[in-house]
C-alpha positions in Angstrom: -122.4 54.9 7.4 -119.2 55.1 9.5 -117.8 52.7 11.8 -116.9 53.7 14.7 -114.0 51.2 16.2 -111.0 51.7 18.8 -107.3 51.0 18.8 -106.7 50.2 22.3 -103.1 49.8 24.1 -102.7 47.8 26.9 -99.2 48.4 29.3 -98.6 46.8 32.3 -95.8 46.0 34.4 -93.8 46.3 31.4 -95.7 44.8 29.0 -97.8 46.1 26.1 -100.6 44.3 23.8 -102.6 46.5 20.9 -106.1 45.7 20.0 -108.8 46.7 18.1 -112.7 47.0 19.8 -116.0 48.2 18.8 -117.1 51.7 19.8 -115.1 53.9 22.4 -114.0 51.6 25.1 -114.6 53.7 28.7 -114.5 50.8 31.4 -113.6 47.3 31.5 -116.8 46.1 30.4 -116.2 47.7 27.1 -112.7 45.2 27.0 -114.3 42.0 28.3 -114.8 39.6 25.6 -112.5 40.7 22.9 -110.1 38.0 22.5 -106.3 40.1 23.0 -107.8 41.5 26.0 -108.8 38.4 27.8 -104.9 36.5 27.0 -103.4 39.6 27.8 -105.3 39.7 31.4 -104.6 35.6 31.4 -100.8 36.6 31.6 -100.4 39.2 34.3 -100.2 36.7 37.4 -100.5 39.4 39.9 -101.9 42.9 41.8 -101.5 45.8 39.4 -102.3 48.5 37.2 -102.8 48.4 33.9 -102.7 51.5 31.7 -104.6 51.8 28.9 -105.2 54.2 26.5 -107.8 54.3 23.2 -107.2 56.1 19.5 -110.7 56.2 18.4 -111.0 56.1 14.7 -114.0 56.6 11.9 -113.9 54.3 8.6 -116.2 55.8 5.8 -118.9 58.6 5.9 -122.8 59.2 6.8 -124.3 57.9 10.0 -122.1 56.4 13.0 -122.5 52.9 14.0 -119.8 51.3 16.5 -118.5 48.2 14.2 -119.5 44.6 14.5 -116.6 42.5 16.0 -116.6 41.3 12.1 -115.9 44.6 11.0 -113.5 44.7 13.8 -111.6 41.7 12.1 -111.7 43.6 8.5 -110.3 46.8 10.1 -107.3 44.1 11.3 -106.8 42.6 8.2 -106.7 45.8 6.6 -104.0 46.5 8.9 -102.3 43.9 8.5 -101.8 44.5 4.4 -101.4 48.4 4.8 -99.6 49.9 8.0 -100.9 53.3 7.1 -104.2 51.9 7.0 -105.3 54.1 10.3 -103.4 57.2 9.4 -104.5 57.0 5.5 -108.2 56.0 5.8 -109.5 56.5 8.8 -110.9 59.9 10.2 -109.0 60.0 14.5 -111.8 61.6 16.4 -110.5 61.1 20.2 -107.8 59.8 22.3 -109.0 58.7 26.1 -107.0 57.0 28.9 -108.2 54.9 31.8 -105.9 52.4 34.4 -107.3 49.4 35.1 -106.0 47.9 38.7 -106.4 44.0 38.3 -106.1 42.1 41.6 -106.1 38.0 40.4 -106.5 36.8 44.0 -109.5 39.2 45.2 -113.2 37.8 44.6 -114.1 40.5 41.2 -110.3 41.2 40.7 -110.4 44.2 38.7 -111.4 48.2 39.3 -110.8 50.9 37.4 -110.4 54.8 37.4 -111.2 57.8 34.1 -108.7 59.3 34.0 
């Protein structure tokens, strides 16, 4: 079994943060509920565009399955102890980008654009 997960880079108004998530996020719905994403969104207080860069990886061999939140946490721990973990032990399978339009004062507050 190979675990599918992604490293996501969020950039908005001079702020940047990285997080790992399960699968390959394609839009806002795939990021909601991940703690670091939610904290990043809450730190924004004005209308802005959030650039999202996604680099997706496989860890292991065999059938692809989306990593569980616990497996994503395991990957984070591996990265803490080995700076080159992703490059040495994982296969890069995709790079993608999209933009989230964030408006904290509007009813739903978020829209996204695929690039």
